[in-house]
N, C-alpha and C positions, 0 to 999 in steps of 0.2 A: 505493499499499499503506499504512496505516494505519503509525505510526511507536508500534512495538512501547516501552514506556515500563515498569520499577521504581521504585515506590515506595517510600521507609524514612521512617519517624516510628514513634516511643512510641508515637503517639498512637494509638486502637482509632479512636477518633473523626472524630481528624484524616484515615487511613489510610481509614476508609468515605467519610469524606464528599467525598473528593480522587476515591476512587473512582467514586462515582457521579458526582461534574460531569462528568470527563473521560466516562466512558460516552456519557454528549450528545455528545460529539464524535465523528464520524467519522474524524477525521484520527488521534487515538489508542486504542491498546489497551495495557491496563493486563496487563499479564503477569504480575506476582507485588506482593503487600503484604509487606513487615520492618519488622519494629520496631525490632533493632540493626545496629551495625558488620560483627559475624560475619555475622550471615544478610545484608546487603545484599552484602557481597562475594562471599558462597557463592553469593546467586542470582543475581546478573551473572551467574558461570558457567555457571549453570542453563540457563537463561530467554535470554541472550546476546541482551538488550535493544538499543534504539540511543541511549535515554534515562533516565536516574535523575534523578528527583528527589527530593530527600532532605535532612531538617533537619538545621541547623549539628550541635544540640547533640542526642544522642541517649544509650542505652547499650551500652558498658558504664559508660565515666565522665562523659558531658553535658558533654564538652568543647568538643571541635570534629572528631566523629568526621567530620560531613559532611566535609569538608577531605582530612580524613586517606583517607576514601574515592578521591575526587572525585582525590587526589596516586597511588593507589595502583592505579586504573583509568589512570588515562593512562598506566602501563607496564604493566598488565594487558591492556588494550583500549581502544590511541590514539583510535580511530577514538570510542568512546562518547563521547557527552554528557551530560554531566549539569549539574542546576539544583540550588543551591541556598539551600535558602528561611531565612533567619536571622529572630528577635521584634526585633531592635533594629538599628539601626545600628551596626557594627562597622570599625570603618578598618583592621584590624589582624586579622580575618578573609578580608576584600573581595582584603589583598593577599597571603594567602597562599593563596585560591583561587587567584587570577593567578599564583604566583610561576612556574612551569614551564610559562607560555604557557594565554593567553586565549582560542587557538581550542576549539571545543564546550563552552565554561564560562560561567555564569550567576549573575552574586547577588542576588538578590530579597529583599523584605522579604514577611514570611508573611501582609503584610494584601492581598498581590496573588493570593492563594485567592478575597478575594471578584470575583476580574474572572479568570473562564471565558478571556478571551477573551484578555487581558494575558500571563496564564499556557501559553494554547496556542500565543500567540507567541513567547514565549522557546522551549518547550521546541519548536518547531519549528527554531526560530534556531540552538539547539544542534547539531541531528540534523543540521543541514545546517553546520555547524562553524564559525556564527557566536558571538558574545558577545556578552551584555546585561547590562547593570549596572541596577539598582534606579533610575531618576530618583530616589529620597528621598532615596536614598543620595550619589548624587551633591552635588544640593540641600545637601544638609547639610554637607556635603566642603569646597564650595567656599563655604557662610557662614560656616565656619569660619575658612577662610583670609581672607575679609573683614577677621572681627573682628582679626584675628591682626596684630600690627605687622610693620611690612616687610615685611609680604607679596605674593610679584613679582604675586600676583592684582589687585593693587588698580590694575597701571597696565591690566591689560585694560580694555575699554570696555564697556558692559552687552552692544552686541551680540558681541562676543567671549569674552564669558564663557555669552552663548548660546548660540552654538556649542561653544566647549568643552563644557558638557553634555551636548549632542547626541551628539555624538565620545564622550562615556565613557558612554553608551549603545549601542555599538557597531556607530553607523548610520556606512553610507559616506557618502562627500561626497554623491552625487546623493540619497539616503534624505533629509540634512540639509537641500539646499535645498529641496527638496522641502519641509521641515517648514515652512520658515520662510516659504518663497514668494521665494527670494530663487535669484538665477543660480548655478551650479555655481561658476564662474570666478569669484566676487565669496568662494564657502566655501574654496576653494582658497588665494586669498589670505591669508585670515581666519585661515585656521588654523597657515600659513609663520607669519605674525604671531604667534600664540598661544607656536607654541614659541619664534622670536625670544626671544620676552618673557618664557616661563617659562626659557631655554636649554636647551630639551632637544633631541638634537638629528630633524631630520627622518625622519618616517616614515612609506612609502608606504602599507604593510602594515595594513589597521582592526585585524585584531587586536593588532598591535603599541602602535597609538595609544592601544588603551585599555588596555592593561597599562601603557601609560606615564602616561597623562594620572592613572589611579589608582593607581600607584602615589607619584608627586608630591605628588598632592592627600594619600591619608594620610601621607606621612611627611612633611610638610608639617604636619597634624596631631596628630602624635606631642606 
């Protein structure tokens, strides 16, 4: 069955453009498109979508409506996935999105709308309860950390930083190993070393690892 998607963006052109792009995918069915936060919450109750794809800022205040929607939907419809799109890298918004858990949540830059395969992949991931953090967001936060004085990330090797970036995208150990072309057992060792160096508790759960990494990077960047 196709993933039922609710689209929320204040721009008519964006709504139409994304709807047409996704119409070409047999995996996605756009069940409704709305322009503001009240409309999003109402449509979620009416149409029972599997995933919401929403801009982070829209009416009525153009502030953090997408983040607020994700938090409210977590309470009202715990199994509903949410992909939040942001124009810029904003560590605070990423932290807020994952504050109450990263399962079924994704934070992407709007540039990803141009890559339909990557967008569909993120929608599929959150529909399955997974989590995704835009690689550009991760790279920006890591770069900021490397420039910061006395940053714990300075203690990481280049390979460990690469593993950290892959881990922050929501990938499990097997997926990281496949992406980097090394043994899964080696990935396990790298991850253990990363958490030791960063002073973070070991977490086997992928969602919690994503949340821990994003929270850590954003806190240190602030």
